[in-house]
C-alpha positions as CSV (number, residue, x, y, z in Angstrom):
1,M,73.8,79.7,81.1
2,C,77.2,78.2,81.9
3,A,79.0,77.8,78.6
4,M,80.9,74.8,80.0
5,K,77.7,72.8,80.1
6,D,78.0,72.1,76.4
7,V,81.3,70.4,77.0
8,N,81.5,66.6,77.5
9,R,82.2,66.4,81.2
10,R,84.2,63.2,81.1
11,Q,86.4,64.6,78.3
12,F,86.9,67.8,80.2
13,I,87.8,66.3,83.5
14,A,90.1,63.7,81.9
15,A,92.0,66.4,80.1
16,S,92.2,68.4,83.3
17,T,93.6,65.4,85.2
18,V,96.3,64.9,82.6
19,L,97.6,68.4,83.0
20,T,97.0,69.1,86.7
21,G,97.2,65.8,88.4
22,A,95.5,65.9,91.8
23,A,94.6,69.5,91.4
24,M,91.7,68.7,89.1
25,I,89.2,71.4,88.1
26,P,85.9,70.9,90.0
27,W,82.7,70.7,88.0
28,S,80.6,72.9,90.2
29,A,81.3,75.4,93.0
30,K,81.7,74.1,96.5
31,A,79.9,75.7,99.4
32,A,81.9,78.5,100.8
33,T,83.5,77.5,104.0
34,P,83.0,80.1,106.7
35,A,86.3,81.6,107.8
36,S,87.7,84.7,109.5
37,S,90.4,86.9,108.0
38,S,92.5,86.7,111.2
39,T,93.5,84.4,114.0
40,P,92.0,85.0,117.5
41,A,93.9,87.5,119.6
42,K,93.8,85.3,122.7
43,G,94.7,87.8,125.3
44,Q,98.0,89.7,125.6
45,A,100.8,89.1,123.2
46,R,103.3,86.7,124.5
47,R,107.0,86.8,123.8
48,G,109.0,83.8,122.7
49,G,108.5,80.7,120.6
50,V,109.1,79.6,117.0
51,L,106.7,80.1,114.1
52,R,107.0,77.6,111.3
53,I,105.3,79.0,108.1
54,S,105.0,77.0,104.9
55,V,105.2,78.4,101.3
56,D,104.7,76.5,98.1
57,Q,107.7,77.7,96.2
58,A,111.3,78.8,96.8
59,A,112.4,82.3,97.6
60,N,115.3,82.4,95.2
61,M,115.9,86.1,95.4
62,L,117.3,87.4,98.7
63,N,117.8,91.0,97.3
64,P,114.6,92.7,98.5
65,H,114.7,95.2,95.6
66,Q,114.3,92.3,93.1
67,A,111.6,90.3,94.9
68,R,109.1,88.9,92.4
69,V,107.1,86.2,94.1
70,V,105.3,85.9,97.4
71,P,107.9,84.0,99.4
72,E,110.5,86.6,98.4
73,Y,108.2,89.4,99.5
74,L,107.8,87.5,102.8
75,L,111.6,87.4,103.4
76,A,112.0,91.1,102.4
77,E,109.4,92.0,105.0
78,L,111.0,89.9,107.7
79,L,114.5,91.2,107.1
80,Y,114.0,94.8,105.9
81,S,111.9,97.8,106.6
82,G,110.4,100.4,104.2
83,V,109.8,104.1,104.6
84,T,106.2,103.2,105.4
85,R,104.3,99.9,105.6
86,L,100.8,98.8,104.6
87,T,97.9,98.2,107.0
88,Q,95.0,95.8,106.6
89,E,92.9,98.7,105.2
90,M,95.5,99.5,102.4
91,K,96.7,102.6,104.2
92,A,100.2,103.8,105.0
93,E,101.5,103.6,108.5
94,A,104.8,104.4,110.1
95,D,107.8,102.2,109.5
96,L,111.2,103.8,109.3
97,A,109.5,107.1,108.9
98,E,107.5,108.1,112.0
99,S,105.7,110.9,110.3
100,W,105.2,112.7,106.9
101,T,103.6,115.9,105.6
102,P,102.9,117.1,102.0
103,N,103.1,120.6,100.6
104,A,99.9,122.4,99.5
105,D,99.6,120.7,96.1
106,L,100.9,117.3,97.1
107,S,104.0,117.5,94.9
108,Q,106.5,117.4,97.7
109,W,106.5,115.2,100.8
110,T,108.7,115.5,103.9
111,F,109.4,112.3,105.8
112,T,110.8,112.4,109.3
113,L,112.7,109.2,110.3
114,R,112.8,107.6,113.7
115,S,115.9,108.3,115.7
116,G,118.4,105.6,116.6
117,L,117.7,103.3,113.7
118,T,120.3,100.6,113.1
119,F,121.0,98.0,110.4
120,H,121.6,94.3,111.4
121,D,125.4,94.9,111.1
122,G,125.2,97.6,113.8
123,S,125.6,100.6,111.5
124,S,123.3,103.5,111.7
125,C,120.3,103.9,109.4
126,T,119.8,107.6,108.4
127,A,118.3,109.7,105.7
128,K,121.2,109.1,103.4
129,D,120.5,105.4,103.4
130,V,116.8,106.1,102.4
131,V,117.9,108.4,99.6
132,A,120.5,105.9,98.3
133,S,118.0,103.0,98.5
134,L,115.2,104.8,96.7
135,N,117.6,106.0,94.0
136,A,118.9,102.5,93.5
137,I,115.3,101.3,93.1
138,L,114.6,104.0,90.5
139,D,117.8,103.2,88.6
140,S,116.6,101.0,85.6
141,K,119.9,99.1,85.5
142,N,119.1,97.5,88.8
143,A,115.9,96.0,87.5
144,S,113.9,96.5,90.7
145,S,110.2,95.6,90.5
146,A,109.5,98.6,92.5
147,Q,111.0,101.0,90.0
148,H,107.7,102.2,88.6
149,N,105.7,101.4,91.7
150,I,106.9,103.8,94.3
151,G,105.5,106.9,92.6
152,P,106.5,109.4,89.9
153,I,109.5,110.6,91.9
154,K,111.5,113.5,90.6
155,T,114.1,114.1,93.3
156,I,115.0,112.7,96.7
157,T,117.1,114.7,99.1
158,A,118.3,114.4,102.7
159,T,118.1,117.7,104.5
160,D,119.5,116.3,107.7
161,A,120.1,112.8,109.2
162,L,116.4,112.3,110.0
163,T,114.7,114.2,107.2
164,V,114.0,113.0,103.6
165,V,112.3,115.3,101.1
166,I,110.7,113.7,98.0
167,T,109.6,115.8,95.1
168,T,107.2,114.2,92.5
169,D,106.6,115.1,88.9
170,G,103.2,116.5,89.9
171,P,100.6,116.2,92.6
172,Y,100.6,112.7,94.0
173,A,98.4,111.8,96.9
174,D,99.4,108.1,96.9
175,L,103.1,108.5,97.7
176,P,103.1,107.3,101.3
177,V,101.1,104.2,100.3
178,M,103.3,103.5,97.3
179,L,106.5,103.7,99.4
180,A,105.1,100.7,101.2
181,Y,105.5,98.6,98.0
182,P,106.9,95.1,99.1
183,A,110.2,95.5,97.2
184,A,110.8,99.1,98.3
185,K,113.1,98.3,101.2
186,I,115.8,100.4,102.7
187,I,119.4,99.1,102.6
188,P,122.7,100.6,103.6
189,A,123.9,103.4,101.3
190,S,127.3,101.7,101.0
191,I,125.6,98.8,99.4
192,A,123.1,100.8,97.4
193,D,125.9,102.8,95.8
194,G,127.6,99.9,94.1
195,Q,127.7,96.7,96.1
196,L,124.2,95.4,95.4
197,A,125.6,92.0,94.5
198,R,126.2,91.5,98.2
199,L,122.5,91.2,98.7
200,S,122.3,87.9,96.9
201,K,124.0,86.3,99.8
202,E,123.6,88.7,102.7
203,A,120.7,90.4,104.4
204,I,121.6,93.7,106.0
205,G,118.3,95.4,106.8
206,T,116.6,97.1,109.7
207,G,113.7,94.6,109.8
208,P,112.2,92.8,112.8
209,F,114.2,89.6,112.1
210,K,117.8,88.8,111.1
211,L,118.9,86.1,108.7
212,V,120.3,82.9,110.2
213,S,120.3,80.5,107.2
214,F,119.2,80.6,103.6
215,A,118.5,77.4,101.7
216,P,115.9,78.7,99.3
217,D,114.6,75.4,98.0
218,R,114.1,74.0,101.5
219,L,114.3,76.2,104.5
220,V,115.0,79.8,105.5
221,V,115.5,80.7,109.2
222,V,115.4,84.1,110.8
223,E,115.6,85.2,114.4
224,R,114.5,88.2,116.4
225,N,116.3,91.4,115.8
226,P,117.1,92.7,119.4
227,H,117.7,96.2,118.0
228,Y,114.4,96.6,116.1
229,Y,113.0,100.1,116.4
230,D,110.0,98.8,118.4
231,P,111.4,97.2,121.6
232,K,108.1,95.3,122.1
233,R,108.2,93.5,118.8
234,P,108.7,91.1,117.3
235,Y,107.2,88.7,119.8
236,L,108.6,85.5,118.2
237,D,112.1,84.3,118.8
238,R,112.4,82.8,115.4
239,V,110.5,82.2,112.1
240,E,111.2,79.2,109.9
241,V,110.0,79.4,106.3
242,V,109.6,75.9,105.0
243,V,109.1,75.1,101.3
244,Y,106.5,72.5,100.3
245,P,106.2,72.1,96.5
246,D,103.4,69.6,97.0
247,V,100.1,71.1,98.1
248,I,98.8,67.9,99.7
249,A,102.0,67.5,101.7
250,E,101.9,71.1,102.8
251,G,98.3,70.8,104.0
252,S,99.1,67.5,105.8
253,A,102.1,69.2,107.6
254,L,99.8,71.8,109.0
255,I,97.2,69.2,110.1
256,S,99.9,67.2,111.9
257,G,101.4,70.2,113.6
258,D,104.7,70.0,111.7
259,T,104.0,73.6,110.6
260,D,102.0,76.4,112.3
261,L,100.9,78.7,109.5
262,M,100.2,78.0,105.8
263,Q,100.7,81.2,103.9
264,A,98.4,80.3,101.0
265,V,95.9,77.5,100.7
266,Q,94.6,76.3,97.4
267,S,90.8,76.1,97.2
268,T,91.0,72.3,96.7
269,E,92.6,72.0,100.1
270,F,90.6,74.6,102.0
271,S,87.7,72.4,103.0
272,R,90.0,69.6,104.2
273,L,91.9,72.0,106.4
274,S,88.8,73.6,107.6
275,K,87.5,70.3,109.0
276,S,90.7,69.4,110.7
277,A,91.0,69.6,114.5
278,G,93.2,72.4,115.7
279,V,93.3,74.2,112.4
280,I,91.9,77.8,111.9
281,P,90.7,78.5,108.3
282,L,91.4,82.1,107.1
283,R,89.7,83.8,104.2
284,V,89.5,87.4,102.9
285,P,88.0,88.8,99.6
286,A,90.8,90.4,97.6
287,G,92.0,91.6,94.2
288,Q,94.2,88.7,93.4
289,F,93.7,87.5,89.9
290,L,94.7,85.3,87.0
291,N,95.0,86.9,83.6
292,V,95.5,85.6,80.1
293,N,98.2,87.9,78.6
294,M,98.2,88.6,74.9
295,A,101.1,90.3,73.1
296,C,99.3,93.3,71.5
297,D,102.3,94.0,69.2
298,V,102.4,90.8,67.2
299,K,100.0,88.5,65.4
300,P,97.4,87.4,66.0
301,F,96.8,89.6,69.1
302,N,97.8,92.9,67.5
303,D,94.3,92.8,66.1
304,V,91.9,93.9,68.8
305,R,89.1,91.7,67.3
306,V,91.0,88.5,68.2
307,R,91.3,89.7,71.8
308,Q,87.7,90.7,71.9
309,A,86.6,87.3,70.4
310,L,88.5,85.4,73.1
311,A,86.9,87.5,75.8
312,L,83.5,86.6,74.4
313,C,84.3,82.9,74.8
314,T,85.0,83.2,78.5
315,D,82.3,82.2,81.0
316,R,83.4,84.2,84.0
317,G,81.0,82.6,86.5
318,A,82.1,79.1,85.4
319,M,85.8,80.2,85.9
320,V,85.1,81.0,89.5
321,D,83.4,77.7,90.0
322,F,86.0,75.6,88.2
323,V,89.3,77.3,89.1
324,A,88.5,78.8,92.5
325,N,86.0,76.2,93.8
326,G,83.6,79.2,94.3
327,F,86.1,81.1,96.5
328,G,86.2,84.2,94.3
329,S,84.3,86.6,92.0
330,P,83.9,87.1,88.3
331,G,86.3,89.5,86.5
332,N,85.6,91.8,83.6
333,D,89.0,92.2,81.9
334,T,90.3,95.0,84.1
335,P,92.5,94.4,87.2
336,L,90.2,96.2,89.5
337,N,87.3,94.8,91.4
338,T,85.2,95.8,94.4
339,A,88.2,95.6,96.7
340,Y,89.6,98.8,95.1
341,Q,88.4,102.3,95.9
342,Y,88.0,103.4,92.2
343,F,86.4,100.3,90.8
344,M,83.9,101.1,88.0
345,Q,81.0,98.6,87.6
346,E,80.4,97.6,83.9
347,P,77.9,94.9,82.8
348,L,79.7,91.6,83.0
349,K,80.7,90.2,79.6
350,Q,78.6,87.3,78.5
351,V,79.5,84.4,76.3
352,N,78.6,85.1,72.7
353,Y,80.0,82.5,70.2
354,A,78.3,84.0,67.2
355,R,79.9,87.4,67.8
356,A,83.2,85.8,68.6
357,K,83.2,83.8,65.3
358,K,82.3,87.0,63.4
359,L,85.2,88.9,65.0
360,L,87.7,86.2,64.2
361,A,86.5,86.1,60.6
362,E,86.8,89.9,60.3
363,A,90.3,89.6,61.7
364,G,91.3,87.1,58.9
365,Y,90.7,83.8,60.7
366,P,87.4,82.5,59.2
367,D,88.6,78.9,59.8
368,G,89.6,79.5,63.4
369,L,93.0,79.9,65.0
370,D,95.7,77.6,66.4
371,I,97.7,78.9,69.3
372,T,99.7,77.7,72.3
373,L,98.9,79.0,75.8
374,I,101.7,78.8,78.4
375,A,100.9,78.2,82.0
376,S,103.3,77.9,84.9
377,D,102.8,75.1,87.3
378,K,102.8,77.5,90.3
379,P,100.1,78.0,91.3
380,S,98.3,75.1,89.6
381,T,95.2,77.2,89.0
382,R,97.1,78.7,86.0
383,T,96.9,75.4,84.2
384,Q,93.3,74.9,85.4
385,L,92.3,78.2,83.9
386,G,94.1,77.4,80.7
387,V,92.3,74.1,80.3
388,A,88.9,75.7,81.1
389,L,89.6,78.5,78.5
390,R,90.7,75.9,75.9
391,E,87.3,74.2,76.2
392,M,85.3,77.4,76.4
393,A,86.9,78.8,73.3
394,K,86.5,75.8,71.0
395,P,83.0,76.6,69.8
396,A,84.3,80.0,68.4
397,G,87.2,78.4,66.5
398,F,90.0,78.9,68.9
399,R,92.2,75.7,69.0
400,I,94.3,76.3,72.1
401,K,97.1,74.0,73.1
402,V,97.9,74.4,76.9
403,Q,101.5,73.9,77.7
404,T,102.5,73.7,81.4
405,M,106.0,74.3,82.6
406,A,108.0,74.6,85.8
407,N,107.6,78.1,87.4
408,S,111.4,78.7,87.3
409,T,111.5,78.0,83.6
410,Y,108.4,80.2,83.1
411,L,110.0,83.1,84.9
412,D,113.2,82.8,82.8
413,Q,111.8,82.1,79.4
414,V,108.1,83.3,79.2
415,W,107.4,86.0,81.7
416,K,107.4,89.4,80.0
417,K,108.7,87.6,76.8
418,G,105.9,85.3,75.7
419,N,103.0,86.1,73.4
420,F,100.2,84.1,75.1
421,Y,100.4,83.0,78.7
422,V,98.6,82.9,82.0
423,G,99.7,85.5,84.6
424,F,99.0,85.6,88.3
425,Y,99.0,88.7,90.5
426,N,98.3,89.8,93.9
427,M,96.2,92.8,94.7
428,Q,98.0,96.1,94.8
429,A,97.5,98.9,97.3
430,T,95.9,101.4,94.8
431,A,94.4,101.5,91.3
432,D,97.4,103.4,90.1
433,A,99.7,100.7,91.5
434,V,98.2,97.9,89.5
435,F,97.9,99.9,86.3
436,S,101.5,101.1,86.6
437,L,102.8,97.6,87.4
438,L,101.2,95.9,84.5
439,Y,99.4,98.0,81.9
440,T,100.8,101.4,81.2
441,S,103.4,101.8,78.5
442,T,106.1,102.3,81.1
443,A,104.9,99.5,83.5
444,S,107.6,97.5,85.1
445,W,105.9,94.3,83.9
446,N,104.4,95.5,80.7
447,E,103.6,92.0,79.5
448,T,100.9,92.8,76.9
449,R,102.8,95.6,75.2
450,W,99.4,97.2,74.7
451,N,101.0,100.7,75.0
452,N,97.7,102.7,74.7
453,P,98.4,106.4,74.9
454,D,94.8,107.2,75.9
455,F,95.0,104.7,78.8
456,D,98.4,106.1,79.8
457,K,97.0,109.7,79.8
458,A,94.0,108.7,82.0
459,V,96.2,106.9,84.5
460,Q,98.7,109.8,84.6
461,S,96.0,112.4,85.0
462,A,94.4,110.4,87.8
463,R,97.7,110.1,89.5
464,E,98.1,113.9,89.5
465,T,94.5,114.7,90.6
466,V,93.6,115.3,94.2
467,D,89.8,115.5,93.9
468,P,88.3,112.0,94.5
469,A,85.4,112.5,92.1
470,K,87.7,113.5,89.3
471,R,90.1,110.6,90.1
472,A,87.1,108.2,89.9
473,E,86.2,109.6,86.5
474,L,89.7,109.2,85.1
475,Y,90.2,105.7,86.5
476,G,86.8,104.9,85.0
477,Q,88.0,105.9,81.6
478,A,91.1,103.7,82.0
479,Q,88.9,100.7,83.0
480,K,86.6,101.3,80.1
481,L,89.5,101.3,77.6
482,M,90.7,98.0,79.0
483,H,87.2,96.5,79.1
484,E,86.8,97.3,75.4
485,Q,90.3,96.6,74.0
486,V,91.1,93.6,76.2
487,P,94.9,93.6,76.4
488,S,94.4,90.6,78.7
489,V,91.5,88.5,79.6
490,I,90.8,88.8,83.4
491,P,88.1,86.3,84.0
492,M,88.1,86.0,87.8
493,F,89.4,87.2,91.2
494,F,90.3,84.9,94.1
495,D,89.5,85.2,97.7
496,L,92.7,84.8,99.6
497,L,92.8,81.6,101.6
498,A,95.2,80.5,104.4
499,A,95.2,78.4,107.6
500,S,96.9,78.3,110.9
501,R,97.1,76.2,114.0
502,D,94.9,77.4,116.8
503,Y,97.8,78.4,119.0
504,V,98.9,81.1,116.5
505,A,97.6,84.5,117.5
506,G,97.6,88.0,116.0
507,Y,97.9,87.0,112.4
508,Q,95.8,88.9,109.8
509,L,95.4,87.7,106.2
510,N,96.0,90.8,104.2
511,P,94.0,91.4,101.0
512,R,97.2,92.7,99.3
513,G,98.6,89.1,99.3
514,A,102.2,90.3,99.8
515,V,101.9,91.7,103.3
516,F,102.4,89.5,106.3
517,R,103.2,91.5,109.4
518,L,104.7,88.6,111.3
519,D,106.3,90.9,113.8
520,H,102.7,91.3,115.3
521,V,102.2,87.5,115.6
522,W,102.8,85.4,118.7
523,V,102.2,81.8,119.8
524,T,100.4,80.7,122.9
525,D,101.7,78.4,125.5
526,K,100.0,75.5,123.6
527,A,102.5,75.9,120.8
528,P,105.1,73.1,120.4
529,N,108.4,73.7,122.0
530,R,110.8,73.7,119.1
531,K,114.5,73.6,119.9
532,Q,116.6,76.5,118.6
């Protein structure tokens, strides 16, 4: 039975409206709107035209190595290239490297670069630039989000101008995929070796587009790179990235034709857009999730019983209904779901208030617990989840105050520092990637400070194992530990939703959520003729 049915509906909706405004939590799931994951191909790719894509927050970081949010990953991909890039199927394909081969035990990989690569400033891109870029990413003082997400790299060497040899700490089958991490872009060695500050104002990459103007809170414009390694791409002359902080205004801009592609659509807007003439709804199941992070090194969450109690208050099916309008699936307190290769199915946790109360009492809180949950205003589903959790947890004795703040403030003051807050993450390319990003003791974004040695060991062993069956067993152990000890409550996963005008062709909504491949996109002759 849905735990939320015991809550006064008017009180719940009124409280939701105060916190989220127009983005109110729906009471029941809406019918899933049929949608494809890609725009129609519509014949041969056509060169020319302008694509205007909207995003819901600013891309404040121009340095690709420090990209943190989706619009920043978008710019990094437009302006820069990686050693490899990610396909729709979460596999590695050629980018700057045209081929790669491992040694017998997968502990050393040799990457062969394309010949004739050039940066936007006309300088050559060679193996030395790859080595310098990856070393800069691995240097902790540079604070790259990719530091722990490009693999357990031991050494990187250039044996000649086109050959890079990467040695890992042990066998590592995922290296080509992990080098496609959205922030792992290649920059000139001269910048990587001491001039990284330049990347806050300049973009000197090898990507399919070159930077024209950068007004992060309003508009970023890029134009075709005539010296891109693939002479056929990109097809577009220009891409304009427009910021729309208001979700209703963003959707209306697409309906009116002021924009051509909406990078992410909230579930509350998806039905409206799907019914609009000339708009193509896009939808793909994915591993994107919200989580409720709890600092496992301080009270009250250093007691596993408190974390377990909160998990037992969470109605996962109701969360999908209320927060995602039915466009998603229940979560079970691990960051893996059926979108991942090594997902392990466990019985879905059910609401059990009696057990939750008992655990709280055993932890020293027989009269319940008062605590503040922080939620960024981007995306608004963070606050929606917080309000839903507040109401769900009341019967067990949790008295949760939900505090919403601007995303910029959240990133500066709460993210990786707070003790109880709502996180939001895209799907990663592999199980190792998401564990190493968020939950191992050495994770780049170790928000929970869980630091469980048994979990670390299982992830490390899986990383070094070639046999798929053994890897599945080890990743299963890691998931079981998370399921039992609950470093964060992960109640639900989102389907990814987007929308485009019907003259946009070749776009695929990638489950990863931070992969766009706009160099493969074109517009038909029905597209508006925007002056350049």
